[in-house]
Steps between C-alpha positions, in 0.01 A plus 500: 500500500443502872217712644566725803264531781489817729455422868304729726842623627574615140776226458512319165483126503588296194240233400678180393410382149358155613266678740380739227431210271307312771289791581422561138412130446285499827320799378436347148382187650279688752344692205441163293335334810274801540404521133442111489245546781329780297587760757578867427771682690218687670332182615826365646578837667158514664525138626840541658430848626762705302506731213495434119830676486648255746373204293666657188823549677501137629431375152776714368746350748543817708753418783322730755179303515448353847527119537168485689330654192648229273388227753144644520473499124632131487240411767206647289644325188518167689868478467623576853570118591760492213678802639514357849668184360779708353693535827364195670803316669427164343535684152836671573749269345799724595380533859441131539849419363654754734314345799610158390873616497467632859367184636741322732664188378445321825273555802651396828223440743544490880490149646374430845788338673449192692594495873816307415599743226430804708701385797783396267493848350494655848798299610681591196434871560557500877803264500530143579544536874168672567214258604174526314185381680308244324129563437389283792738672747368847443325655799140602465415853584285501812297781368397294199187276593562134493205317375581178676526655846176572702417875558272684719263555213439116467301506835247711325459299185149393572370850541 
């Protein structure tokens, strides 16, 4: 039988059976962990800052209990690390398989073309009749400083 939750808006939301079972099991395990540590519900409630009634609802598997309350209880019981591993990406077999399926089969990297390749490609695009200047024939922009040519600042090198 599926439990129904009432939202604040008044709408009824059906609780799936697997979720009901998981909440009930989590509550039972929480109760067992508390009792194993010789803690009363009052002790746990005081340590996590909630009411005894809330601890009882958690242990009964009540679906309205806030997640942060569960996490605080797990922290006090020393079981929080185990909970964090539940959704860790490296523990997600389905997620890892889906990611593997989406990997590209090949990676095409960009190659730096050599001068000969780039001029050949340029000629191919522009047409055979268009001359392409070789690297040595290109003009140097006069605004770009030429390190081989003396400048006015060379006169002041010693200062």
